C-alpha positions as CSV (number, residue, x, y, z in Angstrom):
1,M,-100.0,33.5,50.4
2,L,-101.5,31.8,47.4
3,D,-102.0,28.5,49.3
4,Q,-104.1,30.2,52.0
5,S,-106.5,31.8,49.4
6,V,-106.9,28.5,47.6
7,S,-107.6,26.6,50.9
8,A,-110.0,29.4,52.0
9,R,-111.9,29.1,48.7
10,S,-112.0,25.3,49.0
11,A,-113.2,25.6,52.6
12,K,-116.0,28.0,51.5
13,E,-117.1,25.6,48.7
14,T,-117.1,22.6,51.1
15,A,-119.1,24.6,53.7
16,A,-121.7,25.6,51.0
17,L,-122.0,22.0,49.9
18,L,-122.5,20.7,53.5
19,K,-125.0,23.4,54.2
20,A,-127.0,22.4,51.1
21,L,-126.9,18.8,52.2
22,A,-128.0,19.7,55.7
23,H,-131.6,20.4,54.6
24,P,-133.9,17.4,54.9
25,T,-136.0,18.3,51.9
26,R,-132.9,18.7,49.7
27,L,-131.5,15.3,50.9
28,R,-134.8,13.7,50.0
29,I,-134.8,15.3,46.5
30,L,-131.2,14.2,46.0
31,R,-131.9,10.7,47.0
32,L,-134.8,10.6,44.5
33,I,-132.6,12.1,41.8
34,E,-129.9,9.6,42.4
35,E,-132.3,6.7,42.1
36,H,-134.5,7.8,39.2
37,R,-133.3,11.0,37.4
38,P,-136.8,12.4,37.8
39,C,-138.6,15.3,36.3
40,V,-140.1,17.9,38.6
41,K,-143.6,16.3,38.4
42,M,-142.2,13.0,39.7
43,I,-140.5,14.7,42.5
44,E,-143.7,16.5,43.4
45,K,-145.7,13.3,43.4
46,S,-143.1,11.2,45.1
47,L,-142.3,13.6,47.9
48,G,-145.7,15.3,48.3
49,L,-144.1,18.8,47.9
50,S,-145.4,21.8,46.0
51,Q,-143.8,22.6,42.7
52,P,-142.6,26.1,43.9
53,N,-141.0,24.5,46.9
54,I,-139.2,21.9,44.7
55,S,-138.1,24.6,42.3
56,Q,-136.6,26.7,45.0
57,H,-134.5,23.7,46.3
58,L,-133.5,22.7,42.8
59,S,-132.4,26.2,42.0
60,L,-130.0,26.2,45.0
61,L,-128.7,22.8,44.0
62,R,-128.1,24.0,40.4
63,H,-126.4,27.2,41.6
64,L,-124.0,25.1,43.7
65,N,-123.3,22.8,40.7
66,I,-124.7,19.8,42.6
67,V,-127.4,18.9,40.0
68,E,-127.9,19.6,36.3
69,S,-131.2,19.9,34.5
70,E,-132.0,18.4,31.1
71,R,-135.1,19.4,29.1
72,T,-137.0,16.6,27.4
73,G,-140.0,18.1,25.5
74,N,-141.8,20.2,28.1
75,Q,-140.3,18.3,31.1
76,V,-137.2,19.2,33.0
77,C,-135.4,16.3,34.5
78,Y,-132.4,16.3,36.9
79,R,-129.2,14.4,37.6
80,I,-126.5,14.7,40.1
81,T,-123.3,16.1,38.6
82,N,-121.1,16.3,41.6
83,P,-119.5,13.0,42.5
84,T,-118.6,14.3,46.0
85,V,-122.2,14.6,46.8
86,L,-122.8,11.0,46.0
87,K,-119.9,10.0,48.2
88,V,-121.2,12.1,51.1
89,M,-124.7,10.7,50.7
90,H,-123.5,7.1,50.7
91,V,-121.4,7.8,53.8
92,L,-124.3,9.4,55.6
93,S,-126.7,6.6,54.7
94,N,-124.5,3.9,56.2
């Protein structure tokens, strides 16, 4: 019985990860984060998105432990913390 609950939890986590990656804006944000470790202002300028929209996407990515924020002065910069995300992104880009 224990094996089924573990695999069900794993399946839910995988589904949540894939759902997060299925959004085009989040993929664009993640690609930018992978390349530059940007702050929100750079994401805003690079992708032409509003700050509230970016914050909403980053909040979801943080909640799923895909990205992590780091405060530098008054700026908040991001990096990808989930190596599986990087692998999936590389597979999808080929």
